[in-house]
C-alpha positions in Angstrom: -5.6 4.2 -50.9 -5.3 7.9 -49.9 -8.9 7.8 -48.7 -7.9 4.9 -46.3 -4.9 6.8 -45.1 -7.1 9.9 -44.4 -9.5 7.7 -42.4 -6.7 6.3 -40.4 -5.2 9.7 -39.7 -8.6 11.1 -38.7 -9.3 8.2 -36.4 -5.9 8.6 -34.8 -6.4 12.3 -34.3 -9.8 11.6 -32.7 -8.3 9.1 -30.2 -5.5 11.6 -29.4 -8.0 14.4 -28.8 -10.2 12.1 -26.6 -7.2 11.3 -24.4 -6.3 14.9 -24.0 -9.9 16.0 -22.9 -10.3 16.5 -19.2 -12.2 13.8 -17.4 -15.9 14.3 -16.8 -17.2 14.7 -13.2 -18.4 11.1 -13.1 -15.0 9.8 -14.2 -13.2 12.0 -11.6 -15.5 10.7 -8.9 -14.9 7.1 -9.9 -11.1 7.7 -9.9 -11.3 9.3 -6.5 -13.3 6.5 -5.1 -10.9 3.9 -6.5 -8.0 5.7 -5.1 -9.6 5.9 -1.6 -10.4 2.2 -1.7 -6.7 1.4 -2.7 -5.5 3.5 0.2 -7.9 1.8 2.6 -6.7 -1.6 1.5 -3.1 -0.5 1.9 -3.7 0.8 5.4 -5.4 -2.5 6.4 -2.4 -4.5 5.1 0.0 -2.2 7.0 -2.1 -2.6 10.1 -2.1 -6.4 9.8 1.7 -6.3 9.2 2.2 -4.2 12.3 0.2 -6.6 14.4 2.1 -9.6 13.1 5.5 -7.8 13.7 4.4 -7.0 17.3 3.5 -10.6 17.9 6.8 -11.9 16.5 8.8 -9.4 18.6 6.8 -10.4 21.7 7.5 -14.1 21.1 11.2 -13.5 20.5 11.5 -11.3 23.6 9.8 -13.9 25.7 12.1 -16.6 24.4 15.1 -14.5 25.1 13.9 -13.8 28.6 13.3 -17.5 29.3 16.5 -18.8 27.8 18.9 -16.1 29.1 17.8 -15.1 32.6 19.6 -12.3 34.3 21.7 -11.0 31.4 22.0 -7.7 29.7 20.2 -9.1 26.7 17.3 -10.2 28.8 17.1 -6.7 30.4 17.2 -5.1 26.9 14.6 -7.5 25.6 12.3 -6.9 28.6 12.7 -3.1 28.1 11.7 -3.5 24.5 8.7 -5.5 25.4 7.5 -2.9 27.9 8.1 -0.1 25.4 5.9 -1.9 22.9 3.0 -2.2 25.3 
């Protein structure tokens, strides 16, 4: 029984030591590449979101201009539309 406990302890210590070792150059490069790819996908999603928001704001502004001619709201909406362009 104590031989089994020793084996378990030794294995646990080896796993602990392996986790504490610094990553090899290959692993560091893979992690950097994965991080860059995640950041690229995130930037693409944000760009798509910005495009969608711009379209929505444009549509709302046009609707406000059409439905409320010659009001302060229309002037503000038109100003917002020109600022976005």
